[in-house]
C-alpha positions in Angstrom: 18.1 65.0 57.0 14.6 66.3 55.8 11.8 66.4 53.2 9.5 69.5 53.2 6.8 67.0 51.4 5.4 70.6 49.4 3.0 68.5 47.1 1.7 71.0 44.3 1.0 70.8 40.9 2.0 72.8 37.3 -1.1 73.2 35.2 0.8 72.4 31.4 -1.3 74.5 28.5 -2.8 71.4 27.3 -4.1 69.4 29.7 -5.0 66.6 28.5 -3.4 63.3 29.9 -4.7 62.4 33.6 -1.0 63.3 36.2 0.6 60.7 37.9 -0.2 60.1 41.7 1.6 62.2 44.3 5.1 62.4 44.6 6.5 60.1 47.4 10.6 59.3 48.7 11.6 56.3 48.6 15.2 57.4 49.9 17.0 59.8 51.0 20.6 60.7 51.0 23.1 63.1 51.4 23.5 62.9 47.4 20.4 61.7 46.3 16.7 60.9 45.8 14.9 57.5 45.4 11.1 58.7 44.6 8.5 56.9 43.3 4.7 58.1 42.3 1.3 55.8 40.9 0.0 55.5 37.6 -2.6 58.0 36.7 -5.8 57.2 36.4 -7.3 55.9 33.3 -4.7 55.3 31.6 -3.4 51.8 31.2 -1.0 50.3 29.2 3.1 51.4 29.5 3.6 55.3 30.2 6.0 57.8 29.9 6.7 60.4 32.2 8.6 63.5 32.6 10.9 64.3 35.3 12.7 67.5 36.5 14.2 68.8 39.2 15.9 72.3 39.9 17.9 74.1 43.1 19.0 77.9 43.3 18.3 78.5 39.1 19.4 74.8 38.2 17.3 72.8 36.2 17.9 69.1 35.0 15.2 67.0 33.7 14.9 62.7 32.1 12.7 61.0 30.7 11.1 57.5 32.1 9.3 55.0 30.7 7.4 52.0 32.1 8.3 52.7 35.0 6.9 54.6 38.3 10.4 55.6 40.1 13.5 57.3 39.8 17.0 57.9 41.8 18.3 61.1 41.2 22.2 61.2 42.0 24.7 64.0 42.1 22.4 66.3 44.5 24.4 68.7 47.3 24.1 67.6 50.2 21.8 70.3 52.5 19.8 71.4 49.5 16.5 71.9 49.0 15.7 70.7 45.6 11.8 71.4 43.7 11.1 67.7 41.6 8.3 67.7 39.1 6.9 64.2 37.3 4.3 64.5 34.6 2.6 62.0 32.3 4.2 62.7 28.9 2.1 61.1 25.1 3.7 59.8 22.2 2.8 63.1 20.5 4.7 64.7 22.9 2.0 66.4 25.2 2.3 66.3 28.3 0.0 66.3 31.4 -0.3 68.9 34.2 3.0 68.9 36.7 3.0 66.7 40.1 5.8 68.8 42.5 7.5 67.8 45.8 10.3 70.0 47.7 12.9 68.0 48.8 16.0 68.7 50.8 18.9 66.0 50.7 20.2 65.1 54.4 23.3 67.3 55.6 25.5 64.7 56.9 26.5 65.2 60.8 30.1 65.1 62.0 31.1 61.4 62.4 33.1 59.2 65.5 33.1 62.7 68.0 36.2 62.2 70.3 37.7 62.9 73.9 41.5 63.7 72.7 42.8 65.0 76.0 41.1 66.1 79.1 43.4 69.1 81.4 41.6 70.5 84.7 40.9 73.1 83.2 40.9 72.4 79.1 39.7 69.4 76.6 40.5 68.8 73.2 38.2 66.9 70.8 38.0 65.8 67.5 35.7 64.2 64.8 35.6 62.7 61.1 34.8 65.6 58.3 31.0 64.2 57.7 31.2 62.2 53.7 30.4 64.1 50.8 31.3 67.3 51.9 34.8 67.4 50.4 33.6 70.7 47.7 31.2 72.1 50.1 31.6 75.0 51.9 30.7 74.2 55.7 31.8 75.0 58.9 31.1 73.2 62.4 29.2 74.8 65.6 30.5 73.7 69.1 28.2 73.7 71.6 29.5 72.9 75.6 28.0 73.2 79.0 27.8 72.3 82.6 25.2 71.3 84.8 23.0 74.9 85.5 26.0 76.2 83.6 24.1 78.3 80.2 26.3 76.9 77.1 29.3 78.5 75.4 29.0 78.1 71.8 31.6 78.8 69.1 32.6 77.3 65.2 35.3 75.9 63.8 36.4 74.9 59.9 39.3 72.4 61.5 37.8 69.0 62.7 39.4 69.2 66.2 39.2 72.1 68.9 40.7 72.7 72.7 38.6 74.3 74.9 39.7 76.3 77.1 38.8 77.8 80.8 37.2 74.8 82.2 36.6 74.2 86.0 38.2 71.6 87.2 36.6 68.3 88.3 33.0 69.6 86.3 31.7 67.0 83.7 31.0 68.2 80.8 28.2 67.7 77.7 29.6 68.8 73.9 27.6 69.2 70.7 28.5 68.8 67.5 27.3 70.0 64.2 27.5 70.8 61.0 26.7 74.2 59.2 26.9 75.1 55.9 26.8 78.4 54.1 23.5 79.1 53.9 23.1 78.2 57.8 21.7 74.8 57.4 22.3 72.7 60.4 23.0 68.8 60.4 22.0 66.9 63.2 23.8 67.2 66.7 26.3 64.1 67.6 26.4 64.5 72.1 29.2 63.3 74.1 30.4 64.2 77.6 33.9 64.3 79.7 34.4 65.0 83.1 37.6 67.7 84.1 40.9 66.1 85.7 40.4 67.6 89.1 43.5 70.1 90.5 46.5 68.0 91.9 47.0 68.6 96.3 49.2 71.3 97.0 53.0 70.8 97.4 54.0 67.5 99.6 55.5 68.2 102.7 57.5 65.1 104.9 57.9 65.2 108.3 60.7 61.8 108.3 60.5 61.6 112.3 57.2 60.5 111.9 56.7 59.5 108.6 53.6 61.5 108.0 53.0 63.1 104.5 50.9 66.0 104.0 49.3 68.4 101.5 47.2 71.5 101.0 43.4 70.9 99.8 43.0 70.6 96.0 42.0 74.4 94.5 38.9 75.0 93.3 36.8 71.8 95.1 35.6 73.0 98.5 32.5 71.9 96.4 33.0 68.4 95.6 32.9 65.7 97.0 36.5 63.6 97.0 39.1 62.2 98.8 43.4 60.7 97.9 45.1 58.2 96.9 49.0 57.6 98.5 50.8 55.2 96.9 54.0 54.6 98.4 57.2 52.1 97.5 60.4 51.7 97.9 62.5 49.7 95.3 62.4 46.3 94.5 58.8 46.3 96.1 55.3 46.4 94.9 53.8 49.9 95.9 51.5 50.0 98.7 48.4 51.7 98.3 45.6 54.0 101.2 43.1 56.5 100.9 42.1 59.5 103.0 39.7 62.5 103.4 42.4 64.6 105.4 45.3 66.3 104.0 47.9 64.5 105.8 48.8 60.9 106.6 50.7 58.9 108.3 53.1 55.7 106.1 53.0 52.5 109.1 55.2 49.1 107.9 58.2 50.8 106.7 61.5 49.8 106.6 64.1 51.8 108.5 67.1 53.8 107.0 64.7 53.2 103.5 64.2 56.0 100.3 60.6 55.9 99.8 59.1 57.0 97.1 55.2 58.8 97.4 52.9 59.9 95.0 49.4 61.9 96.1 46.2 62.4 93.4 43.1 63.5 94.5 40.2 61.3 93.2 36.1 62.2 92.5 33.6 60.3 93.0 33.4 58.9 89.5 36.9 57.5 90.2 38.4 60.0 88.1 42.1 61.4 89.0 44.2 64.2 89.1 47.8 64.2 87.9 50.2 62.1 90.7 52.1 65.0 92.8 55.5 63.5 94.4 58.1 63.2 96.9 60.7 61.1 98.3 60.7 59.9 101.7 63.6 58.5 103.8 62.7 57.1 107.4 64.8 56.7 110.1 67.3 54.2 111.6 65.8 54.0 115.0 68.2 54.6 118.6 68.8 52.4 120.7 66.0 52.5 123.6 66.5 52.7 127.6 70.5 53.2 127.8 70.8 52.4 130.9 74.0 52.1 133.5 73.8 48.7 134.9 76.5 48.7 137.4 80.3 51.0 137.7 83.1 50.2 139.0 86.5 52.2 140.2 87.8 51.0 136.7 84.9 49.4 134.6 81.1 49.7 134.1 78.2 48.2 131.9 76.2 49.9 130.1 72.9 47.9 128.5 70.2 49.1 126.0 66.8 47.7 124.5 67.0 46.3 120.8 65.1 49.5 118.7 62.0 49.0 117.4 61.8 47.7 113.0 64.9 46.0 113.3 64.0 42.4 113.9 64.6 41.6 109.8 67.4 44.0 109.2 71.4 43.0 110.1 72.7 45.4 112.4 75.3 46.2 115.5 76.0 48.8 117.9 78.8 51.5 117.6 79.9 52.7 121.5 81.8 56.3 122.0 83.0 56.9 126.2 85.5 59.4 127.3 86.2 61.7 129.8 87.3 65.6 129.5 89.7 66.3 128.1 91.1 62.8 126.5 89.9 61.6 122.4 86.9 59.1 122.4 87.1 55.3 122.8 85.3 53.7 120.2 84.4 50.2 120.0 81.2 48.1 117.9 79.5 45.1 119.3 76.4 43.0 118.3 74.9 42.7 122.2 72.5 44.7 123.7 75.2 45.4 126.4 78.8 46.2 127.1 81.5 46.6 129.3 83.7 49.6 129.2 87.2 48.5 130.8 90.3 50.9 131.7 88.2 53.5 133.1 90.2 56.2 135.5 89.1 56.0 138.9 86.4 58.6 140.1 86.4 60.6 136.7 83.0 61.3 135.0 82.6 59.6 131.1 80.0 60.5 129.1 78.8 57.3 127.0 76.7 57.4 123.5 75.7 54.6 121.9 74.1 54.6 117.6 72.3 51.6 115.9 74.3 50.8 112.5 73.6 49.2 109.1 75.4 47.0 107.1 76.1 49.9 104.4 77.2 52.2 107.3 74.3 54.9 107.6 74.6 55.1 111.7 71.0 56.1 114.2 71.1 59.1 116.0 73.4 59.1 119.5 71.7 58.4 123.0 73.8 59.5 125.6 74.1 58.7 129.5 77.0 60.0 132.2 78.3 57.5 134.3 81.4 57.6 136.9 83.4 55.7 137.9 83.6 54.7 141.8 86.8 56.9 144.2 88.4 53.9 145.4 88.8 53.7 149.6 91.6 54.3 152.2 92.5 50.7 152.6 93.7 49.1 156.0 91.9 51.4 158.4 94.3 50.7 161.5 94.2 51.8 165.7 97.7 52.5 165.9 97.5 53.2 169.6 95.3 54.3 172.4 95.5 56.9 175.6 93.1 58.0 177.8 93.0 61.2 176.0 94.5 60.2 172.3 94.9 57.9 169.3 96.5 56.9 166.9 95.0 55.7 163.0 96.4 55.1 160.0 95.7 53.2 156.5 96.9 52.2 152.8 97.2 54.5 149.7 93.6 53.6 147.5 94.6 51.4 145.1 94.4 52.8 141.7 95.4 56.4 142.8 98.4 57.6 141.8 99.2 61.0 143.9 100.9 62.6 140.6 98.0 62.0 138.4 95.1 62.5 140.9 95.3 65.5 143.4 93.3 64.3 147.1 93.0 64.1 150.6 91.3 62.4 153.3 88.7 63.3 155.2 88.2 61.9 158.7 85.4 62.1 161.3 85.0 60.8 165.0 82.5 60.9 167.1 80.8 59.3 170.8 77.4 58.6 171.0 75.2 61.5 171.4 77.9 64.4 170.1 78.6 65.9 167.0 81.4 64.4 164.9 85.1 66.3 164.7 86.3 66.3 161.3 89.5 67.0 159.9 91.6 66.0 157.0 95.1 65.3 155.8 97.5 64.1 153.1 99.1 62.2 155.0 98.1 58.4 155.9 97.6 58.6 159.5 96.4 61.3 162.1 96.3 61.3 165.9 93.0 62.1 167.3 93.4 64.3 170.9 90.8 65.9 173.0 89.0 62.5 173.3 87.3 61.7 176.7 89.0 58.6 178.9 86.8 55.0 179.1 84.8 56.3 175.6 84.2 54.0 173.0 84.6 56.0 169.5 83.6 55.1 165.6 85.6 56.5 163.4 85.8 56.7 159.4 88.1 57.8 156.7 87.6 58.6 152.9 89.4 59.7 149.8 88.2 63.2 148.6 89.7 64.4 145.2 89.9 68.4 144.6 86.3 68.3 143.0 84.9 66.9 146.2 83.7 64.0 145.1 84.1 61.6 148.1 84.8 58.0 148.1 82.6 55.3 150.4 83.6 55.4 154.1 85.8 53.0 156.1 85.4 53.3 159.6 86.4 51.8 162.5 85.6 51.6 166.2 87.9 52.8 169.4 87.6 52.5 173.3 90.2 55.4 175.2 91.0 53.8 178.6 89.2 55.0 181.8 91.1 57.0 184.8 92.6 55.1 187.8 91.6 57.1 190.9 91.8 54.4 192.9 95.5 54.5 192.6 95.4 57.3 195.1 95.0 57.4 199.2 93.5 60.6 199.5 90.7 59.9 196.2 89.7 57.6 198.4 88.9 58.8 201.7 87.2 62.0 199.3 85.3 59.5 197.9 83.7 58.0 200.9 83.1 61.4 202.4 81.0 62.2 199.0 79.4 58.9 199.6 77.8 59.1 203.1 76.2 62.2 202.2 74.8 61.3 199.9 73.2 57.7 201.0 71.4 60.1 203.5 69.6 62.8 201.5 68.6 59.8 199.5 66.5 58.5 201.8 64.3 61.5 202.8 64.7 62.0 199.0 63.5 59.0 197.8 60.5 59.7 200.7 59.1 62.4 198.9 59.9 61.3 195.3 57.8 57.9 195.8 54.4 59.8 196.6 54.9 62.1 193.7 55.4 58.8 191.2 52.4 57.2 192.9 50.1 60.9 192.6 51.2 60.8 188.1 50.4 57.0 188.5 46.9 57.7 189.2 46.5 60.4 186.6 48.0 58.8 184.1 45.7 55.5 184.8 42.7 57.5 184.5 43.6 59.1 181.4 44.3 55.6 180.6 40.2 55.0 180.9 39.2 57.8 178.9 41.7 57.1 176.3 40.6 53.4 175.8 37.0 54.9 176.1 37.2 57.6 173.2 39.5 53.9 171.1 36.0 52.1 171.8 34.3 54.7 170.1 36.4 55.7 167.7 36.8 51.4 166.8 32.7 51.7 166.2 32.4 54.5 164.3 35.0 52.5 161.3 33.2 49.5 161.5 30.5 51.6 160.4 32.8 53.3 157.9 33.9 50.4 156.7 30.3 48.7 156.1 29.6 51.7 154.3 32.7 51.2 152.2 32.4 47.8 151.2 28.5 48.9 150.2 29.5 51.4 148.3 32.6 48.9 147.2 29.8 46.0 145.8 27.6 49.3 144.0 30.2 50.4 142.4 31.3 47.1 140.8 28.3 46.6 140.1 27.8 49.7 137.9 30.8 48.8 136.3 29.9 45.6 135.3 27.0 47.5 133.7 28.8 49.4 132.3 31.5 47.4 130.7 28.1 45.9 128.8 27.2 49.0 127.9 30.7 49.8 126.3 30.9 46.5 124.4 27.9 46.4 123.2 28.2 49.9 122.0 31.2 48.7 120.4 29.0 45.7 118.4 26.6 48.3 117.3 29.9 50.4 115.2 31.6 47.1 114.0 27.9 46.1 112.3 27.6 50.2 111.3 30.5 50.5 109.2 29.9 47.0 107.9 26.5 48.1 106.7 28.3 51.1 105.7 31.1 49.5 103.5 28.3 47.8 102.3 26.5 50.2 101.0 29.6 52.3 99.5 30.1 48.5 97.2 26.9 48.9 96.1 26.3 52.5 95.3 29.3 51.6 93.0 28.0 49.0 91.3 24.5 51.2 91.0 26.6 54.0 89.3 28.0 51.5 87.0 25.3 49.7 86.2 23.6 52.5 85.5 26.1 53.6 83.1 26.1 50.7 81.4 22.1 51.0 80.3 22.7 54.9 79.4 25.4 53.2 77.1 23.0 50.1 75.6 20.0 52.7 75.4 22.4 54.9 72.8 23.6 51.7 71.4 19.6 50.1 71.0 18.1 53.5 69.5 21.5 53.8 67.1 20.2 50.3 65.7 16.9 50.5 65.8 17.2 53.4 63.2 19.8 51.7 61.1 16.8 48.4 61.1 14.2 50.6 59.7 16.3 52.2 57.3 17.4 48.8 56.2 13.5 47.3 56.4 12.6 50.0 54.0 15.6 49.8 51.7 14.0 45.8 51.5 11.1 46.4 51.1 11.5 49.3 48.4 14.1 46.7 46.4 11.5 43.9 46.9 9.0 46.0 45.1 11.5 47.0 41.9 12.7 43.4 41.8 8.9 41.9 41.5 8.0 44.9 39.1 4.5 45.7 40.2 2.8 49.0 39.1 2.5 50.4 42.5 5.1 51.1 45.3 3.9 49.7 48.9 1.9 51.7 50.3 4.6 53.2 52.8 6.5 54.7 49.5 3.6 55.6 48.0 
């Protein structure tokens, strides 16, 4: 609303009557104005006044009597009118005119509202100003973000969609009413923040339960983080945040499908649209699969319970087979199993997996085992001569010649010699070329075609001595040899004794030298041990100091983290209080203006009701 307040007088042809006082505006609206004026100087009693007004060549007039005010209605909003008041006598004479130029109020758009906001656009609307149903007008919209020149556009519609906006940016928007003559109403203002762009396509690593994404475009210079929500059917969602571009989800149930959503969050709490994916956790496999024991026809395997299945019903499926055969499959709820009815001396592959009640299986863990090849049984020495011996054994239990191709390996030796090795497919063998009167160790093992050997079974035998005393000629020769040997021995023994004495003396001297060296080394060792003890004490003291400093550092870090969290919470509270204060201040300003307007109307009505000659001072 505006009032030019241009006061001037118009001289009539007969300037006899005194003119009224200056025109005052009591109340101004979009289509009406309430005027008042004071009594002409020097006149008493009832007075008559002629009032005229006009705009763009159109003029209206009226006569008022015994009052000093007038409300003129049916004016056009936002137009400038010329108002004239003159004193009129009973004979038709008039005083000079008292005039004022006043513009009616141009109403501003009402209820400016942000209807929707996206990353690069926003829709705003408003209500048509009252009283403009028959007045040509349009609206001027101006919008900008901090540091950028405003964009200005117009529309005749009470709504508009703003495009080409920056994501995650606060914009201020003003709208005003504009008439054809260019006159503008007051501005109405609102603000909004565009939605941040959503994270890029989500990628899931089911092995580690890690979700990753690319950075939201257009947010390089904007502080933001990401909010992650994940849940499985029938449960409440878990929420967490991160400033990184990936996160590893924890406390998940195995073999369960989770829905995961990620959105960008600005510092003011504004969120982007959600980007979603699904993640199915893996069923953990048994751990530490171990072959505990192996026999000829059985084996025991065990494993550790998979992590995370304490509260989940499950069992284990075991499959085992040897090459060329169909696998045997069995199940158990225990953490171990004994496999029976195996073939001896055969390699088996064994796999174990976890199985849930719904049939879902984990990955397989596998190992191999080879059953024991049975050794020959009942190894026996059948006969012994001076240079030969016969040994035999029973067929190994569990071996069938038609199913297994095997033979026996025999090794025999006397002390200090290399073993003699031979093979046979029979259950006995005759050992020849033995030394008479000598003890032999004999081992036998079963050998398959692939070279696999059983355990060794062993025995000992002693060949018979050669009985030379049963021949006289041999006895005589032996006595002659003994006599010669005894003669030679006496001379040899004396020389040998002297040499041994010399060697003994030399060794005694060397022993004394070594003893001295040992004493020296012992002293040096003791000195080094003392130095080592000193260094150890110093090290322990330094380690204690390091531990103390580490504890103090951890305490300070915890205190820092606590203070940082408290600071962030206080900052958020401050931002909230600032926003509330701004909103309350706007409401206070609006209420103050309404109160002042109502106060003026009340005083005007009081003056009108009381019928005083002159209006209050503020209306003159």
